[in-house]
C-alpha positions as CSV (number, residue, x, y, z in Angstrom):
1,M,-12.0,-10.5,21.2
2,N,-14.5,-9.9,24.3
3,D,-15.9,-7.3,26.0
4,L,-13.7,-4.4,23.8
5,A,-15.5,-2.2,26.3
6,A,-14.2,-3.2,29.5
7,H,-10.9,-2.1,28.0
8,I,-11.5,0.8,26.6
9,G,-13.9,2.0,29.5
10,P,-17.0,4.2,29.5
11,L,-17.6,7.1,26.8
12,D,-17.8,9.8,29.0
13,A,-20.8,12.3,28.3
14,A,-19.0,15.1,29.3
15,G,-15.9,14.3,27.1
16,R,-14.3,16.5,24.2
17,G,-16.1,15.5,20.7
18,S,-18.9,14.0,19.4
19,L,-20.0,10.5,20.4
20,H,-18.3,8.7,17.5
21,Q,-15.0,10.8,18.0
22,R,-14.7,9.4,21.3
23,L,-15.2,5.9,20.8
24,A,-12.7,6.3,17.9
25,R,-10.4,7.8,20.5
26,G,-11.0,4.8,22.8
27,M,-10.8,2.2,19.7
28,R,-7.2,4.2,18.9
29,D,-5.9,3.8,22.3
30,A,-6.9,0.3,22.7
31,I,-5.1,-0.2,19.1
32,E,-1.8,1.7,20.0
33,R,-1.4,0.0,23.8
34,G,-1.9,-3.5,21.7
35,I,-5.3,-4.5,23.4
36,V,-6.2,-5.5,19.8
37,R,-3.4,-6.6,17.9
38,P,-2.4,-6.2,14.2
39,E,-4.6,-8.6,11.5
40,E,-7.3,-9.1,14.5
41,A,-11.0,-8.8,13.6
42,L,-13.1,-6.4,15.8
43,P,-16.9,-7.7,16.3
44,A,-19.5,-6.8,14.3
45,E,-20.9,-3.4,14.3
46,R,-24.1,-4.3,15.8
47,D,-22.0,-5.9,19.2
48,L,-19.8,-3.2,19.2
49,A,-23.2,-0.6,19.8
50,T,-24.7,-3.3,22.2
51,E,-21.0,-3.2,24.1
52,F,-20.8,0.4,24.5
53,S,-24.9,1.3,24.2
54,V,-24.4,3.7,21.2
55,S,-26.2,3.5,18.0
56,R,-24.9,1.2,14.7
57,I,-24.6,4.5,13.2
58,T,-22.1,5.7,15.8
59,V,-20.2,2.8,15.4
60,R,-19.8,3.1,11.9
61,K,-18.8,6.7,11.9
62,A,-16.0,5.8,14.8
63,L,-15.1,2.7,12.4
64,D,-14.8,4.9,9.2
65,A,-12.5,7.5,10.9
66,L,-10.0,4.9,11.8
67,V,-10.4,3.2,8.4
68,A,-9.4,6.7,6.7
69,D,-6.3,6.8,9.1
70,G,-5.1,3.5,8.2
71,L,-5.6,1.7,11.6
72,L,-8.7,-0.5,10.5
73,V,-9.2,-2.4,6.9
74,R,-12.4,-3.7,5.5
75,R,-12.2,-7.1,3.8
76,Q,-15.0,-8.2,1.7
77,G,-17.4,-10.8,3.3
78,A,-14.9,-10.9,6.0
79,G,-15.1,-8.2,8.1
80,T,-13.1,-5.3,9.6
81,F,-9.5,-6.1,11.1
82,V,-6.6,-3.9,12.5
83,A,-4.2,-3.2,9.8
84,G,-0.8,-4.7,9.9
85,R,2.3,-3.7,8.6
86,V,3.5,-5.2,5.7
87,E,7.3,-6.7,5.6
88,K,8.8,-6.6,2.1
89,Q,11.7,-9.0,1.7
90,F,14.5,-7.7,-0.3
91,A,16.1,-11.1,-0.3
92,K,13.1,-12.0,-3.0
93,L,11.9,-10.1,-6.5
94,S,8.2,-9.8,-6.6
95,S,5.9,-7.6,-7.6
96,F,3.2,-5.4,-5.0
97,T,0.4,-7.6,-6.2
98,E,2.5,-10.9,-5.4
99,D,3.5,-9.9,-2.2
100,M,-0.4,-8.8,-1.0
101,A,-1.5,-11.7,-2.4
102,A,0.7,-14.1,-0.2
103,R,-0.9,-12.2,2.6
104,G,-4.2,-13.0,1.6
105,R,-5.0,-9.0,0.6
106,S,-7.0,-7.9,-2.0
107,V,-5.2,-5.5,-4.2
108,T,-6.2,-2.9,-6.5
109,S,-5.2,0.2,-8.6
110,Q,-6.1,3.5,-9.6
111,W,-4.7,4.1,-13.1
112,L,-2.8,8.1,-13.3
113,M,-1.4,7.3,-16.2
114,Q,-0.8,4.4,-18.8
115,L,0.6,5.4,-22.0
116,E,3.3,5.0,-24.6
117,G,6.1,7.4,-25.5
118,A,9.7,8.3,-26.5
119,V,12.3,7.9,-24.3
120,T,13.2,10.7,-22.0
121,P,17.0,11.5,-21.5
122,D,16.8,9.9,-17.8
123,E,14.9,7.1,-19.0
124,S,17.2,6.2,-21.6
125,L,20.3,6.5,-19.2
126,M,17.8,3.6,-16.6
127,L,17.0,1.5,-19.4
128,G,20.0,1.7,-21.4
129,L,17.9,2.4,-24.5
130,S,18.9,4.9,-27.8
131,P,17.4,8.7,-28.0
132,G,13.6,8.2,-29.6
133,A,13.0,4.9,-28.6
134,P,9.3,3.6,-27.6
135,V,8.4,3.3,-23.9
136,Y,5.4,2.5,-22.0
137,R,4.9,4.4,-18.7
138,F,2.3,3.3,-15.8
139,R,1.6,5.6,-13.0
140,R,-1.1,4.5,-10.4
141,I,-1.7,4.5,-7.1
142,R,-1.7,0.6,-5.2
143,F,-4.3,-0.5,-2.8
144,A,-4.3,-3.4,0.0
145,D,-7.7,-4.1,1.0
146,E,-8.8,-0.6,0.0
147,L,-6.1,1.3,2.2
148,P,-3.8,3.3,-0.1
149,M,-0.5,1.5,0.2
150,A,2.1,3.3,-2.4
151,I,2.3,5.2,-5.8
152,E,4.1,3.4,-8.3
153,H,5.4,5.0,-11.5
154,S,7.3,2.5,-13.8
155,A,8.5,2.8,-17.4
156,V,9.5,-0.3,-19.3
157,P,11.0,-0.5,-23.1
158,G,8.4,-1.1,-26.0
159,F,10.1,-4.3,-27.0
160,A,8.6,-5.5,-23.5
161,L,4.8,-5.6,-24.1
162,P,2.6,-6.1,-26.5
163,G,0.8,-2.6,-25.5
164,A,-0.2,-0.1,-22.8
165,D,-3.1,-1.7,-22.1
166,A,-1.5,-5.3,-21.6
167,V,-0.9,-4.4,-17.6
168,G,-3.4,-5.0,-15.4
169,E,-3.1,-5.1,-11.9
170,S,0.6,-6.7,-11.7
171,L,3.4,-5.1,-14.4
172,Y,5.2,-8.5,-13.6
173,Q,2.5,-10.8,-14.9
174,A,2.4,-8.9,-18.1
175,L,6.2,-8.9,-18.6
176,E,6.0,-12.5,-17.5
177,E,3.1,-13.1,-20.2
178,A,5.1,-11.3,-23.2
179,G,8.6,-13.6,-21.7
180,H,10.2,-10.1,-20.6
181,R,9.7,-10.8,-16.2
182,P,13.0,-9.6,-14.8
183,T,15.2,-12.1,-13.2
184,R,17.3,-9.7,-11.1
185,A,17.2,-6.2,-10.0
186,L,18.9,-3.1,-8.1
187,Q,17.4,-1.2,-5.7
188,R,17.9,2.0,-3.8
189,L,15.6,2.9,-0.5
190,R,15.2,6.3,1.4
191,A,13.3,8.0,3.7
192,V,11.2,10.9,2.2
193,L,8.4,13.5,3.4
194,F,5.1,13.3,1.2
195,D,4.7,16.8,-0.4
196,T,1.3,17.9,-0.5
197,E,0.6,16.2,-4.2
198,Q,1.5,12.7,-2.6
199,A,0.0,13.1,0.4
200,A,-3.5,13.8,-1.2
201,L,-2.9,10.7,-3.0
202,L,-2.5,8.2,-0.3
203,G,-4.6,9.8,2.3
204,V,-1.8,10.9,4.7
205,E,-1.1,14.3,6.2
206,P,1.5,16.6,4.2
207,G,5.0,15.6,5.8
208,A,4.1,12.3,6.6
209,P,7.2,9.9,6.6
210,G,7.2,7.6,3.6
211,L,9.6,5.5,1.8
212,F,11.2,6.2,-1.3
213,I,12.5,3.4,-3.7
214,E,14.1,3.1,-7.1
215,R,14.4,-0.4,-8.9
216,R,16.1,-1.2,-12.3
217,G,14.8,-4.8,-13.3
218,F,17.0,-6.7,-15.7
219,L,16.5,-9.8,-18.1
220,E,18.8,-12.8,-17.7
221,D,20.8,-11.4,-20.6
222,G,21.1,-8.5,-18.9
223,R,19.4,-5.6,-20.6
224,A,17.1,-3.3,-18.1
225,I,13.7,-4.0,-18.7
226,E,12.0,-2.0,-15.7
227,A,12.7,1.4,-13.9
228,T,10.6,1.8,-11.1
229,K,9.7,4.5,-8.6
230,S,7.9,3.9,-6.0
231,W,6.4,5.7,-2.8
232,Y,5.4,4.1,0.4
233,R,3.8,4.6,3.7
234,G,6.0,4.7,6.3
235,D,3.0,3.8,8.8
236,A,1.7,0.4,6.8
237,Y,5.5,-0.7,5.0
238,D,8.8,-2.3,6.7
239,F,11.4,-3.7,4.8
240,V,13.1,-6.5,5.7
241,A,16.5,-7.9,4.7
242,E,18.3,-11.5,5.7
243,L,22.0,-10.8,6.2
244,S,24.5,-13.1,6.5
245,A,28.4,-13.2,7.2
246,R,29.4,-15.4,4.5
């Protein structure tokens, strides 16, 4: 990408807001108009500072604002990139970690809950377990390149794992290592609006659109092995299904 300033134009000294806010608005407009495309790398901060005749602190503040809004992502050792929407294929049973790794993205999680307990009535129905049966529950925020992408709440039967701490970044990897990775799943998806708590966890405004997915995973012998509810950011995730007439 060359001479981003030529596309954005000069920063009007009499414009609304501080210098870094005006720079952020100009870059946002360039992203929304497709002048800079998804997954495209931005010039280094020092080069942007030279292009726009501003300080590196001004550039950094503008980039920080766009990262916070999910328009840019920072990748360790690689630079700052325009965020690309993630496409999730329905035809393949894969985990969030596997999806992100396939796209070269760094995955991290913020744990909100990781414990063992007795099955609830809802979990009993979803997992086909008897009252009092043990289950492991996991709730976390999933990040890709430091951008919060989803809230994930999973429950698995007690026999599926050696302990709650067996799960690292990937639940499916832990289930596979324990010999209980699902081989098929049923999913239901619907559009939702994030409530105040969900919005705070994902760094979006309350009422922002999202995608809610319920998944039940099954072993080859038909036993339910996973009940997961996930809330995905609607501005960062697309779900794609390949359809056939046969």
